[in-house]
N, C-alpha and C positions, 0 to 999 in steps of 0.2 A: 313753469315756476313750481307747480305742485309736484311734478316729478323730481325736480331738483331737491326740494325739501325732503321727500320720501327717501331719495337716494342718500342724502347726507345723514339723515337719521339712522339709516340702516348701516352705514359704513364708517361714520365718524362720531356723530353726537346725537343720541336719541332725543336730546332736548333742543335740537336746532329749531330755530323759528325764522320764518320768512313772512314778511307782510309788506303791503304796498307802502311806499314812502310818500307820505301826504304833504311833504314840504317841497316837492319838486318844482314848484312855481318860482323858486329862487334861481332856477337854472335857465340858461338862454333857450329861446324857443326852438332853435335848430336842434339842440340836444334832446328836448322833449319830443321832437318829431322823429327822432331816430332811435330812441330807447324807451323802454319802460323801466321804472326805478322801484327797487324794493329795499327794505331794511332787512339785513340778515344777521343773526346772531348764531355763531357756531363755536363751540368750545370756549364759551364766554367772551368771544371776540366779535365785536360789532364790525360789520363791513357793508358796503353798498353793492347791491347786486343790480347790474344793468342788463336788461334783456334787449337783444338786437331786434329792431323792427325791420323786416326785409333782409337784404343781404348784409353780411359783415363788411364794414368799410375797409379800405386799404390800411396797411399797418401804420403808416405815418399819420393818417387821419385819426385812427383809433387811439394811438398814443397821445395825440393832442387832446382828444375828447376825454380820455381818462385823466389826464393831467388837470384839465379844467374842472372836471367833476370832483376830483380829490381835493383841489384847492378850496372847494366850497364845503364838502362833507367832512374833511379831515379824517377819512377812514379808508382802509384798503378797498380797492374797487375790483369786483369780480364780474367777468363777462359771462353771460348766459346765452346760449345759442342752441337751436334744434340740432344742427350738425355743422361740423367743420371739416374741411379737407385735411388730409395728412400734412400738406404743405403749410396751410395756415396754422395748424396745431403746433407744428415744429417752430414756426416763426414766433408764435406767442410764448412758447416756452423759452426760446432763445432770448427773448426780450423780457422775460420774467413777468409776463402779464397773466394773472390768475384767470382761470375759466372753468365752467361747468358745461358739459354737453349732455343733451337728453338721452344719448345712448349709454350713458353711465360712465363716461370718462371725465376726469377732472384734474386740474393742476392748481393746487392751492399751496404755493411755496411757503406761506406764512403759517400753514397748518399741517398739511399732509399731501401726499402724492398718490394718485391712483389711476394709472394709465393702462388701459387694456390694449393689447396688441391686436387690433381688429383691422384687417386690410380695408382700404377704402372701397375696393370692389365689393367685398362681402357686405359691408355696412350699407351700401347703396342698392344692392341687387334685391329685387323683389321677385321671387319665383311664383309664390302663391300668396294671396291675401290671407291674413289672420282672420279668424272668425268675426271679430268686431269690424275689421276693414270690409269684409264681404257684405256684412249687414248694411254698413254705410254706403257702400257701392250700390246695393239694391235699393236703398231708400232714395238716393239721388236719381237712380234709374226711373223710378216710378213717380218722382216729384221733380221734374226737370227744371222748374223755375224756382225751386226752394233755395233760400240763402240762410246759412246757419253759422254760428260761431261755436266754439268748443263748449261753452256752458250750455247753450240751448240744445246742442246735440246730446250731450250727456243727460240732460233732463228728459228728453224725448225717448232715448234708448235705454234709460236706466243704467248708464255706464258711469264709471267715475270719470272725472275730468281728464285724468291721465290716460285712461283707455280711449276716451273720445279723441284726445289730442294725437295719440299714436295712430289711431285708425285714419284720421284726416291726413296725417303726415304720410302714411303709406300711399294714399290716393294722390297726394300732391307730388310725391317723388316719381310717380309714373305719369305725371302730366294729365291726370283725369279731372282734377279740380284746380281752380284758381282762387285767389283771395284778393280782397281790397280792404284797406283799413277803414273802419267805421265805428259805429256804436256811439254811446254818450261821450266817451273820452276821445273818439277819433283814433283809437289805437287797437281796437279789437279787430281781429282777423275774421272777415266775413266771407265764408266759402261758398262757391257755387260750382256746379259741374260744367264741363265743356259741352257744346251742342251735339245733338244727334246728327248723323249716325256715328260720329267718331267716338262718343262716349262708350257705346257698347262694343264697337268694333275693336277699339284699343284696349278695352278692359276685360274682355271675355277670356283672354289667355291667362289671367291671374285667378280665375274662379275655379272652385272645386266642389265636389259633392258635399252637401251639408250632413249627410248620414254618417254617423259614427258607429252605430250599433243597432241591431234589430232585436226586439224582445216580443213576447206574446203575452197577452193578458186576457182575462175572462170577461172584462167589460171595458167599454171605451173610457179612456182616461180624460179627466178634465184638462184644460189648458192645451188642447190638441186640435189639429185641423186635418181634414181628409188629405191623404197623400198617396204617393206611389201610383200603382196601376189603378187604384180606386179613384184618384183624382183625375188621372188621364182619361179614364172612361167617362167621368163627369164632364170633361171638356172636349171630348172627340168621339169618334164613331167606334172606338175599340171596346170590346166586351168587358163588362165588369168582372172583377175576380170573385171568387166564392166566399171571400171573407173580407171584413173591413180592414182598411190600412189607414193609420193615423200617424201624424208627426208631432213631436213635441220637443221642447228644449231639454237636453240631457240633464241640465241642472235641476229640473223639476221631477226627476225620476221618482222621488219618494213622496210626491204630492198626490195622494189619493190612489196610488197603485199598490194595493194590498193583495192583488190576485194575479201575480206574475207566474206564468207557467214555464217550467224549464225542462220538463220531460219530453224528449223528442218524439217518442211514440205517441204520447198524448196529443202533442201538437199536430201530428200527421192525421190522427183520427178525428179531430174536432176542428171546428171553424172558429178558432179564437181570433181576437183582434191582434193584427200585426202592428207593432208600434215602432216607428223609426225614431231613434234618439238623435237629435240634431245638434250640430255645433253651435247653433244660435236658435233663438226663439222664433219660430215661423210666424207667431202672432205679431211680431214687431213690423212685419212687412205686408202681410195680407190681412185685409179686413173682410174677407169673404169666408165661406165655409171650407174652402180648400186652400192649400199652400199656394204661394205665388208661382207664376208660370216658369220664370227662369230657374228658381230653385227646384221646381219639379223636373225641369229639363236636365239640370245638373245631376239630380239623383237617379235618372234613368238613361242617360245618354250612352252609357257603356253596355247596356243590355243588348246582346247579339240577336236581335229579332227585327226583321225588316218592317213588320207591321208597327212595332213600337217606334221605330225611327220615323216612319211616315206620320204617325199620329203626333209625335213631338214636333215635327216640322210644321204640321198643320196648326197646332196651338200657338207656336212661336210666330207664325206669319200674321197672327191676329194682333201683334204688338207693333205700334208705330216705330219704335226704335230698332226693331229687329232687322238685321241685314245678314244674308248668307255669307 
């Protein structure tokens, strides 16, 4: 719902407003069990936004539901869904049923038309997780019994609800998490991960190194954890490097880093702190002095050194979810 409002504000009407419809008790129970209802005002036109709970119903049922809702609201009805197949999208357009999809496509015949030609295969394919989705994957990995909804996840991770929703959707699309409807209203999607060892085995193919860039500083930065070979030495038998290695969120680059060294010769001659700038904040995942083990593994797995491979294998075997 939040994404729909942002998209409509950016593309049609910056004054667009969407808020929960508080009078939905006048609707039959079966409709309230199948949809969340919102009041939407766009280009000074009021309409009712209905968010599908679960799978989109068949066309005939959907047309019947929309007709029943419109008889009560006396307003245009707009369908909101996380995703729609190209077949379902075409059938809705053919039957002049307005819709908004979270991937940015919409069909509002009473206002505007904005359909992006995105193939169904490209829309559904996940090659690698986004940074936010990888953080959520790691969170579920280390908290296997945790159950969260979008709002709770956003609060815990410092995400917007839109970012949290997209991250959960990425994991859901590759069958790593499931959800049940719950919460105070019975309509909130409560997500949990699938059991071990399938969660790690099926999810590891979508993971990538969190390291985006490496810099050097004269002092250890705040908001950072021990990383790289320094962390590997802390966790295994491998020798410690001659200098400290830390990891931090790339977004915090300017927080307390006033002594960045860029001269290559100076770096070679001195033992400055090596700072890995990560795609996500390592502090979100690890409560220890060093980065979490799987992120460490991802940051070093391509190092062509047999000793490093053995040390990484050793630290990963210490995790209950790890399977070769």
